[in-house]
C-alpha positions as CSV (number, residue, x, y, z in Angstrom):
1,T,145.8,-17.2,-57.5
2,F,147.9,-14.7,-55.6
3,V,150.5,-12.5,-57.2
4,R,152.8,-11.7,-54.4
5,G,154.4,-8.3,-53.8
6,G,158.1,-7.8,-54.4
7,S,160.5,-6.8,-57.2
8,G,158.6,-5.8,-60.3
9,S,155.1,-5.7,-58.6
10,A,152.9,-2.7,-59.2
11,G,150.4,-0.6,-57.2
12,T,150.0,-1.4,-53.6
13,E,152.2,-4.4,-53.8
14,N,155.1,-2.4,-55.0
15,A,154.5,0.2,-52.3
16,L,154.8,-2.5,-49.7
17,A,157.6,-4.5,-51.1
18,G,160.1,-5.4,-48.5
19,T,163.9,-5.7,-48.5
20,S,165.7,-8.9,-47.9
21,S,167.6,-9.2,-44.6
22,A,169.0,-12.1,-42.6
23,R,167.1,-10.7,-39.6
24,H,164.2,-8.9,-41.1
25,L,160.7,-9.3,-39.6
26,E,157.5,-8.4,-41.4
27,I,154.6,-7.6,-39.0
28,W,151.2,-7.5,-40.7
29,S,148.3,-6.5,-38.6
30,L,144.5,-6.8,-39.1
31,T,143.7,-5.9,-35.4
32,S,144.3,-3.2,-32.8
33,V,146.5,-5.6,-30.8
34,G,149.0,-5.3,-33.6
35,T,149.0,-1.5,-33.3
36,Y,149.4,-1.8,-29.5
37,L,152.5,-4.0,-30.1
38,W,154.0,-1.6,-32.6
39,R,153.0,1.8,-31.1
40,D,152.8,1.2,-27.4
41,V,155.2,-1.7,-26.8
42,L,157.9,-1.2,-29.5
43,D,157.4,2.6,-29.6
44,G,157.3,2.5,-33.4
45,S,155.7,5.2,-35.6
46,T,153.7,4.9,-38.7
47,E,152.8,6.8,-41.9
48,V,149.6,6.6,-43.9
49,T,150.4,5.1,-47.3
50,A,148.7,3.6,-50.3
51,G,146.1,6.4,-50.7
52,G,145.2,6.4,-47.0
53,T,144.0,2.7,-46.9
54,L,146.8,1.5,-44.7
55,S,149.6,2.6,-42.3
56,S,153.2,1.3,-42.2
57,G,156.4,1.9,-40.4
58,R,160.0,0.6,-40.0
59,L,162.1,0.1,-36.9
60,N,165.5,-1.3,-36.0
61,M,165.7,-2.8,-32.5
62,D,167.6,-5.6,-30.8
63,G,169.3,-6.7,-34.0
64,W,166.0,-6.9,-35.9
65,T,164.9,-4.8,-38.8
66,M,161.1,-4.7,-38.6
67,R,158.4,-3.4,-40.9
68,F,154.8,-2.9,-39.7
69,V,151.8,-2.9,-42.0
70,N,148.3,-2.3,-40.8
71,G,145.0,-1.7,-42.5
72,R,141.6,-3.2,-43.4
73,S,142.5,-3.3,-47.1
74,I,145.6,-5.5,-46.7
75,Q,145.7,-8.9,-48.3
76,P,148.1,-11.9,-48.0
77,S,149.0,-11.3,-51.6
78,F,150.7,-8.0,-50.6
79,I,153.4,-9.7,-48.5
80,S,156.7,-9.9,-50.3
81,S,157.6,-13.3,-51.7
82,E,161.1,-12.7,-50.2
83,T,159.8,-12.6,-46.6
84,E,161.7,-15.0,-44.3
85,Y,160.2,-14.1,-40.9
86,L,156.6,-13.1,-40.4
87,L,154.4,-12.1,-37.5
88,L,150.6,-11.8,-38.2
89,A,148.3,-10.0,-35.8
90,L,144.9,-11.7,-36.3
91,N,141.5,-12.0,-34.8
92,G,140.1,-15.3,-33.6
93,R,137.3,-13.9,-31.4
94,S,134.4,-15.2,-33.5
95,A,133.5,-17.8,-36.1
96,F,133.5,-15.1,-38.8
97,T,136.9,-13.6,-37.9
98,L,138.4,-17.0,-37.4
99,T,137.5,-18.0,-41.0
100,H,139.4,-14.9,-42.1
101,T,142.3,-15.9,-39.8
102,H,142.5,-19.4,-41.3
103,N,142.7,-17.9,-44.8
104,W,145.6,-15.7,-43.9
105,L,147.5,-18.5,-42.2
106,L,147.0,-20.7,-45.3
107,E,148.2,-18.1,-47.7
108,A,151.1,-17.0,-45.5
109,H,152.3,-20.6,-45.3
110,S,152.8,-20.7,-49.1
111,L,155.4,-17.9,-49.0
112,P,158.4,-19.5,-50.9
113,H,161.2,-18.3,-48.6
114,L,159.4,-18.3,-45.3
115,K,161.6,-19.6,-42.4
116,G,159.5,-18.8,-39.5
117,M,156.0,-17.5,-38.6
118,G,154.4,-16.3,-35.4
119,I,151.0,-14.9,-34.6
120,L,149.6,-12.3,-32.2
121,L,146.0,-13.5,-31.8
122,I,142.9,-12.1,-30.1
123,G,141.5,-15.4,-28.8
124,D,138.0,-16.6,-28.2
125,E,136.4,-14.6,-25.3
126,K,135.3,-18.0,-23.7
127,C,138.9,-19.1,-24.2
128,K,138.0,-22.0,-26.6
129,N,141.2,-22.0,-28.7
130,D,141.7,-25.7,-29.3
131,W,142.1,-25.2,-33.1
132,L,145.4,-23.4,-32.4
133,K,147.1,-26.6,-31.1
134,S,147.2,-28.4,-34.5
135,K,148.6,-25.2,-36.2
136,L,151.7,-25.2,-34.0
137,R,155.0,-26.4,-35.5
138,K,155.6,-28.7,-32.5
139,N,152.4,-30.5,-33.5
140,G,153.1,-30.7,-37.2
141,G,151.8,-27.2,-38.1
142,H,153.6,-24.2,-39.4
143,I,153.2,-21.6,-36.6
144,D,156.4,-21.3,-34.5
145,F,154.8,-19.4,-31.6
146,A,151.6,-17.6,-30.6
147,F,151.0,-14.6,-28.4
148,L,147.5,-15.2,-27.2
149,I,145.0,-12.7,-25.7
150,Y,142.9,-13.9,-22.7
151,D,143.6,-16.6,-20.0
152,S,143.3,-19.6,-22.3
153,D,144.2,-23.1,-21.2
154,V,146.3,-23.6,-24.3
155,V,149.0,-21.1,-23.0
156,D,152.0,-23.3,-22.1
157,G,155.0,-21.0,-21.9
158,K,156.7,-22.9,-24.7
159,S,154.9,-22.2,-27.9
160,V,151.9,-20.2,-26.7
161,F,152.4,-17.2,-24.4
162,Q,149.9,-14.9,-22.9
163,W,149.7,-11.3,-24.2
164,P,147.6,-8.4,-23.0
165,L,144.6,-6.9,-24.8
166,G,146.1,-3.5,-24.6
167,V,144.3,-0.2,-25.4
168,A,141.6,0.2,-28.1
169,A,143.8,1.6,-30.8
170,Y,141.1,0.9,-33.4
171,R,139.0,3.5,-31.5
172,N,141.9,5.9,-31.7
173,F,142.8,5.7,-28.1
174,P,145.9,7.8,-27.9
175,L,149.4,7.1,-26.7
176,I,149.5,9.0,-23.3
177,K,152.6,10.5,-21.9
178,F,152.2,12.5,-18.6
179,T,154.6,15.1,-17.3
180,P,155.2,14.8,-13.5
181,E,153.3,18.1,-13.0
182,K,150.3,16.9,-14.9
183,L,150.3,13.6,-13.1
184,A,150.3,15.4,-9.7
185,E,147.2,17.6,-10.4
186,P,144.2,17.0,-8.1
187,R,141.4,15.0,-9.7
188,P,137.8,15.9,-9.1
189,Y,136.4,12.4,-9.2
190,M,137.1,9.5,-6.9
191,C,136.1,6.9,-9.4
192,N,134.6,6.3,-12.9
193,F,132.7,3.8,-14.8
194,L,131.6,4.4,-18.4
195,G,130.3,1.2,-20.1
196,T,127.5,-1.1,-21.1
197,V,125.3,-2.6,-18.3
198,Y,124.2,-6.1,-19.4
199,P,121.0,-7.5,-17.9
200,G,121.8,-10.0,-15.1
201,S,125.5,-9.1,-15.0
202,S,127.6,-8.0,-12.1
203,R,127.5,-4.6,-13.6
204,E,123.9,-4.2,-12.4
205,K,125.1,-5.0,-8.9
206,L,127.9,-2.4,-9.3
207,M,125.4,0.2,-10.3
208,K,123.2,-0.6,-7.3
209,I,126.1,-0.2,-4.9
210,L,127.2,3.0,-6.5
211,K,123.7,4.4,-5.9
212,E,123.6,3.1,-2.3
213,Q,126.9,4.7,-1.6
214,N,125.6,8.0,-3.0
215,L,128.5,8.0,-5.6
216,L,126.3,8.9,-8.6
217,S,125.9,12.5,-7.5
218,G,129.3,13.9,-8.3
219,R,131.8,11.7,-6.5
220,C,132.1,9.2,-9.4
221,F,132.0,9.9,-13.1
222,V,129.4,7.4,-14.3
223,K,127.8,7.1,-17.7
224,T,126.1,3.8,-18.9
225,R,124.3,2.4,-21.8
226,T,122.4,-0.8,-22.5
227,E,124.1,-1.8,-25.8
228,W,127.8,-2.1,-26.7
229,D,129.1,0.0,-29.6
230,A,132.3,-1.3,-31.1
231,H,133.0,2.1,-32.8
232,E,133.0,5.0,-30.4
233,K,132.0,8.4,-31.8
234,P,134.6,11.2,-31.2
235,G,132.3,12.8,-28.6
236,S,131.8,9.7,-26.5
237,M,135.5,8.9,-26.7
238,S,136.5,12.3,-25.5
239,I,134.1,12.0,-22.5
240,Y,135.6,8.6,-21.7
241,Q,139.2,9.8,-21.8
242,R,138.2,12.8,-19.6
243,A,136.7,10.4,-17.1
244,L,139.9,8.4,-16.9
245,R,142.1,11.5,-16.7
246,T,140.1,13.1,-13.9
247,S,139.4,10.0,-11.7
248,D,141.6,8.3,-9.2
249,L,140.0,4.9,-9.6
250,T,138.6,3.1,-12.7
251,L,136.0,0.5,-12.0
252,C,136.6,-2.6,-14.2
253,P,133.7,-5.1,-14.1
254,V,133.9,-8.2,-16.2
255,G,132.1,-8.3,-19.5
256,H,132.1,-11.2,-22.0
257,N,135.6,-11.8,-20.8
258,A,137.3,-10.6,-17.6
259,E,139.9,-8.6,-19.5
260,S,139.0,-5.3,-21.1
261,Y,140.7,-2.4,-22.9
262,R,139.6,-0.2,-20.0
263,I,142.2,-1.8,-17.7
264,Y,145.2,-0.7,-19.9
265,E,143.6,2.7,-20.8
266,A,143.2,3.4,-17.1
267,C,146.9,2.5,-16.4
268,S,148.0,4.9,-19.2
269,M,146.0,7.7,-17.4
270,G,147.2,7.0,-13.9
271,S,143.8,5.9,-12.7
272,V,144.1,2.7,-10.6
273,P,142.0,-0.2,-12.0
274,V,139.6,-1.7,-9.5
275,V,139.3,-5.1,-11.2
276,E,136.6,-7.8,-10.8
277,D,138.6,-10.9,-10.2
278,Q,136.2,-13.5,-11.7
279,A,136.7,-15.8,-14.7
280,T,133.8,-15.7,-17.2
281,S,134.3,-19.3,-18.4
282,S,135.8,-22.5,-17.0
283,R,138.2,-22.5,-20.0
284,C,139.4,-19.0,-18.8
285,A,140.1,-20.2,-15.3
286,A,143.2,-22.4,-15.6
287,P,146.0,-21.6,-13.1
288,L,149.5,-21.7,-14.5
289,L,153.0,-21.7,-13.1
290,S,154.6,-18.3,-13.4
291,Q,157.2,-19.4,-15.9
292,D,154.6,-20.9,-18.2
293,I,152.8,-17.6,-18.8
294,F,155.4,-15.3,-20.4
295,P,159.0,-15.7,-21.6
296,R,161.8,-14.5,-19.3
297,Q,164.3,-12.2,-20.8
298,M,167.2,-14.1,-22.3
299,N,170.3,-14.2,-20.2
300,S,168.5,-12.4,-17.4
301,K,170.1,-12.8,-13.9
302,T,166.8,-12.1,-12.3
303,H,164.9,-15.3,-11.6
304,L,161.4,-15.0,-10.3
305,P,160.4,-17.8,-7.9
306,S,158.1,-20.4,-9.5
307,M,154.5,-19.9,-8.2
308,L,151.0,-20.8,-9.2
309,V,149.2,-17.8,-10.8
310,H,145.4,-18.0,-10.7
311,A,143.2,-16.8,-13.5
312,P,141.9,-14.4,-14.6
313,Y,144.6,-11.7,-15.3
314,R,147.4,-14.2,-15.1
315,L,149.8,-12.1,-17.0
316,L,149.0,-8.9,-15.0
317,K,149.4,-10.8,-11.7
318,R,152.6,-12.5,-13.0
319,L,154.1,-9.0,-13.6
320,G,152.9,-7.5,-10.4
321,A,150.1,-5.1,-11.4
322,P,149.4,-2.6,-8.6
323,F,145.6,-2.9,-9.0
324,I,142.8,-3.4,-6.5
325,F,141.3,-6.8,-7.1
326,V,137.8,-7.6,-5.9
327,K,135.9,-10.9,-5.9
328,D,132.6,-9.2,-5.5
329,W,131.4,-5.6,-5.8
330,S,130.1,-5.8,-2.3
331,E,133.8,-5.0,-1.4
332,L,133.5,-1.6,-3.0
333,P,132.1,0.3,0.1
334,A,135.2,-0.7,2.1
335,I,137.5,0.5,-0.8
336,I,135.7,3.8,-1.0
337,A,136.0,4.3,2.8
338,K,139.7,3.7,2.6
339,E,140.0,6.0,-0.4
340,K,138.4,8.8,1.6
341,S,141.1,8.4,4.3
342,L,144.0,8.8,1.8
343,S,145.9,12.1,1.7
344,L,146.6,13.9,-1.6
345,S,150.2,12.9,-1.2
346,D,149.3,9.3,-0.9
347,I,147.1,9.4,-4.0
348,R,149.8,11.2,-6.0
349,Q,152.4,8.6,-5.0
350,R,150.0,5.7,-5.9
351,R,149.4,7.4,-9.3
352,K,153.2,7.6,-9.9
353,V,153.7,4.0,-8.9
354,L,151.0,2.9,-11.4
355,V,152.3,4.9,-14.3
356,E,155.9,3.7,-13.7
357,W,154.7,0.1,-13.4
358,Y,152.9,0.4,-16.7
359,K,156.1,1.6,-18.4
360,T,157.9,-1.4,-16.9
361,F,155.1,-3.7,-18.0
362,K,155.5,-2.6,-21.6
363,R,159.3,-2.9,-21.4
364,K,158.9,-6.5,-20.1
365,L,156.5,-7.2,-23.0
366,R,159.1,-5.9,-25.4
367,E,161.9,-8.0,-23.8
368,G,159.6,-11.1,-23.9
369,F,158.8,-10.4,-27.6
370,F,162.4,-10.4,-28.6
371,T,163.2,-13.3,-26.4
372,T,160.6,-15.3,-28.3
373,L,161.8,-14.2,-31.7
374,N,165.3,-15.2,-30.9
375,Q,164.5,-18.5,-29.2
376,T,162.2,-19.6,-32.0
377,F,163.2,-18.1,-35.3
378,L,167.0,-17.9,-34.8
379,A,167.7,-20.8,-32.4
380,R,167.2,-23.4,-35.2
381,S,169.9,-21.7,-37.2
382,G,172.3,-21.4,-34.3
383,T,172.5,-17.6,-34.5
384,V,170.8,-16.6,-31.3
385,P,172.2,-13.2,-30.2
386,S,172.8,-12.1,-26.7
387,H,169.8,-10.0,-25.5
388,R,170.6,-6.4,-24.9
């Protein structure tokens, strides 16, 4: 039995009790994608509360009053019983985390005053997310919409929208803001790759080509390992950030899924991602019409032409990412040859274009986020506001 937070609750529940508002949104996060939404996309700040076991923050934006709560210690019972609109940032990547996700959805559905619920979900890395369909309100469930990470074939542009993986906030990757002067500084490395090299993967081919091109002796910042570690140590994270900050290109081979934190972390550092454009599963390879990937800003006068966008990286391609896409790492020598011919002025301009695109990318995510809130939560009540 859950004793919900709210008026009269004690302890952590009392510290987290929300205030009632006609347009109040509670955002509860158990994953780093929730932090990416709050910190990087919405530009919200947080304070550590409840004895250091969680962080929380408040933000007023686009007519919504939002509260963000994040932490491993949070439980569904902490959510105020007065909550009307709720967004849960959850992890559906594995069978273990999916069990936890189902429990959260079940308990959240029992909130007595709940009018609408959305989820921000890390999907299965092989894009097998069929369970989500039955949970959607349009199919008799109680989830109004889902922002889903990875190129899943359940994305439809109506109830399920694609969302980026973002940076690894759980590994304390910082929010980067470059000054123009800092962005223009020469960088000692042409490229970088720091990561796990899995046996039989395309990463082995990448390493072979880097060696053949004599790029391991100072031209590229390369550091590899044979086993993935989810929790970087402060020393290794510092080295990784330095590699991004001092390289003009960041090599992004596919892993268990094509999308990786590395792509967005490179963007934040002004290091152009060189992205392996290969789906890792047939379920991750479904092409979509551009309008079915991500919501268009409400009342926007800008209409992008309808076009078929091929996976992987549908959202990034849809929003015009200025990356270098390769189908095979055998294309890398030609890229390196072209790189050597660029002037410092060319490289600086490309860096500026990437950083400005990434700012615009996050702004469009923010617009799409509020468009979805308004078109789903408020449309049913006939109180959809004009988008500002």
